[in-house]
C-alpha positions as CSV (number, residue, x, y, z in Angstrom):
1,M,0.0,0.0,0.0
2,P,1.5,3.3,-1.0
3,A,2.5,5.9,1.7
4,I,1.1,9.4,1.5
5,L,3.3,11.9,3.2
6,G,2.9,15.5,4.1
7,A,5.8,17.6,5.1
8,L,9.0,15.7,6.0
9,K,11.9,17.2,7.9
10,V,15.2,15.1,8.1
11,I,17.8,16.9,10.2
12,S,20.7,14.4,9.8
13,V,21.4,10.8,8.9
14,G,24.4,9.0,10.3
15,S,26.8,6.9,8.3
16,A,25.0,3.6,9.1
17,G,21.5,5.2,9.1
18,V,18.6,4.2,6.9
19,V,16.0,6.6,5.5
20,H,13.3,4.9,3.5
21,I,10.0,6.4,2.3
22,G,7.5,4.0,0.9
23,D,6.9,0.3,1.0
24,V,9.8,-1.9,2.2
25,A,10.2,-5.6,3.0
26,V,13.4,-5.6,5.1
27,I,15.6,-2.8,6.4
28,A,18.8,-4.0,8.0
29,P,21.3,-1.4,9.2
30,K,24.8,-2.8,9.5
31,A,25.9,-1.0,12.7
32,T,24.9,-0.8,16.4
33,A,25.6,1.6,19.1
34,K,24.7,2.1,22.8
35,T,23.8,5.6,23.9
36,Y,23.4,6.8,27.5
37,A,21.5,10.0,28.1
38,G,19.5,11.6,30.9
39,S,15.8,12.5,30.9
40,G,14.8,14.9,28.3
41,S,17.9,14.3,26.2
42,F,16.2,13.1,23.1
43,N,13.4,15.7,22.8
44,T,12.5,16.5,19.2
45,G,10.8,19.4,17.6
46,D,11.5,23.0,16.8
47,F,11.2,24.4,20.4
48,P,11.9,21.6,22.9
49,S,11.9,22.3,26.6
50,S,12.5,20.0,29.5
51,Y,12.2,20.7,33.2
52,N,14.2,18.1,35.2
53,V,15.3,18.9,38.7
54,V,17.3,15.7,39.2
55,S,18.4,13.3,36.4
56,A,20.6,10.3,36.9
57,T,21.5,7.7,34.2
58,N,22.6,4.2,35.1
59,T,25.4,3.2,32.7
60,N,26.3,-0.1,34.5
61,D,25.8,-2.8,31.8
62,Q,26.6,-6.5,32.6
63,D,26.2,-7.7,29.0
64,I,29.3,-8.4,27.0
65,F,27.5,-8.3,23.6
66,D,24.1,-6.6,23.2
67,E,23.6,-7.1,19.4
68,N,25.8,-9.1,17.1
69,V,25.9,-7.5,13.6
70,T,27.8,-9.2,10.8
71,G,28.3,-8.2,7.2
72,L,29.1,-5.0,5.5
């Protein structure tokens, strides 16, 4: 089924990012990353605002491998 889009705003796409508009069967990016950030860090929009008095992020990770990605 075709996609009907209105306005689309792409700020940036990383080197392993995927931007696809329309029908797709499989999207398989070839990179993984782990990002730690406090509350309100990933707000999006033109005028984001966040009111956090105390924010703490737990970065203790016991896993050795989270996602195994092979291939190019």
